[in-house]
N, C-alpha and C positions, 0 to 999 in steps of 0.2 A: 305771454309774459314769462320770462325765465325765473325760476325759483333759485334763490341764493341759499343753498343748503348750509353753508358755513354760518350765514347770518341766522338762519333758523336754529341751528345748533346753539350758537352763542346766546340767542335771545329766548330760548325755551323757558317756560315758567317753572321748570323743575331742574334740579341739578342733573347734568348728563356727564357720563364718563365712558370713554372707550378704553378697554383694558386688554392687556396681554399678560398671561401668566400671573394674574392677580396683581398687576402693577398698572398704574394710571398712565396711559399713552397720551390722552387728551381729555380735557374737561372744559365745561363752559363756565361763564362768569357766575351764574347762579350757584353752582356748586362751590366755587371759591368763596362767595359771600356767606354761604351756609356754614362752611367750616372755618371761616375767618382766615383764609390763606390766599396767596397769589397763585396763579397758574404755575409760575416758576418753582414755587415751594412744593407743588403737588405732582407735576409731570415727572415721570420716571420713578416715583415713589411707590412702594408697596401699599396696598389698601390698608395694611396694618396701621399706618399712621392715623387712620380715621376711627380706629377701635379703642375702647377704654383700656384693653389689655391684649397682649400677644396671645394669651390663652383663648380669649373670645374670638380673635381673628382665626386661629387654627381650628377651633371647634366649629365655627360657622362655615368655614371652607369645607370641612369634612362633611358637615350636615347637608350642605347644598349640592355636593358633587353627585350623589346618586339621583337626585331630583333633576338636576340639569342634564344628566345622561339620559334619563327616561323621557323627560318632557321638553327639554331644550330651553326652559325658562324657569325662573324662581322668584318668589316674592315673600317678604316678611316684614314685620315691624321689629326694630331692634334699637338698642341704645348705642349711639355713636358719640364721638368726642370731637369738640372743636380743636383745631390745630394751632391757631395763633391768634394774635390780637388781644383785645381786652377781655375776651371770654375764653382764652386759652385753657384747655383742660375741662371746660364745662361739658357735662354729658347731656344728651337730648334724645328724645324718641325720634326715630326716622323710619319712614316707609321706603324700603329698598326693593326694586324690581330689576331683574336682569334677564338677558337672553344670551345664550351661548351661540356663537357664530358657527361652531363645529360641535355638534352634540357628542361626537366620539371622544373629543378632548375638550370638555366644557370650560376649563380654566385657560385654554390656549388663547382665546380672544372672545370678547363680548361687549355688549352695550348695556349700561346700567343707568337707572334713574334713582334719584334720591329726593325724597320729599320731607322737609322738616315739619314734624308734628308738634313741636314744642309749644306753639300757641294754643293748641287744643289739648295737649297732654304733657304738661311739664313734669320733669323728674323731681319729685318732692322728697324722696327718702334716699339716703345713701344705701345703695345695694351692691352686693358682691356680684361678680361675673355670673356665677351660677344662679343667683336670685334673679338677675336680669333675664337669663334664658328661661327659667321657669315662669316668670311673669309674662314674657312674650307668648309662651305656649298656653298659659291660662287664658290670656286675652283671645287666643284663637279657639277657645272652647274645648281644649283637650283635657282628658281625665288624667289623674296621677299615673295610671298604668300607661296611657298613650305617651305622656311626657317622658316617663321613664324609658320607654322603648326608643323614643326620638333622641334622648340624651345619653342613652346607654348607661342608665343608672337604675337602681331599684325604685319601685313605686313608693316604698317606705321612705327612701331618701327624698323623693319629690315631696312627700307629705311633710317632712321636716322643713324643707325650704318654704313650702306653702305656709306653714305655721309661722315661720319667721317673718314672711311677707305680711301675714295677717297682723302680727304684732306691730310691725313698722308702720303699717297703714291704718292701724286701729280698726280693723275690720272684724265683724262678728261671724260672717259666713263667707264661703268662697264667692258667692254671687256679689256680696258687698265688696269683697276684695277686688274682683274684676271690675266692678263699677268704679271704685276708687282709682284703680290703675288706669282705666280709660280716661277718667277725669284728670288724672295727674296725681 
């Protein structure tokens, strides 16, 4: 039996994107539904359209570049933004995994999966771009010093953001904060 790879791509249970230079070359229907957009609205667009801010798009690209160079693949949980439809502008947690087709030039071309985590982890508080980044690293179990190194900011600055997150989520300890972030 011949396998119809186009059908497999279109019917995959996760959002799939083929990219070139951080732009969407092709995507499947699941990704379109997740972001509330049509293929026509997404194809040819920069991935920036899926981010809550241009700043987060730039910082994420810079953060993943050395990892893609070294390993050829990258994965994280991050907050993304719905593009169109009744939920336009809504932010949601998303697990993103990608593979560079050329490790020497990782943004040149790649394949990416997107999994909507909103049913398990809703976004309950309005967070700044930096708070979202710190929250994502806290959920990965990183310390303030490790987060500071990853984001190229001081660990004391990370602690300020962590304190803000604790207030917003009404958490009494970092463990409580991580638990509440994971739960939404």
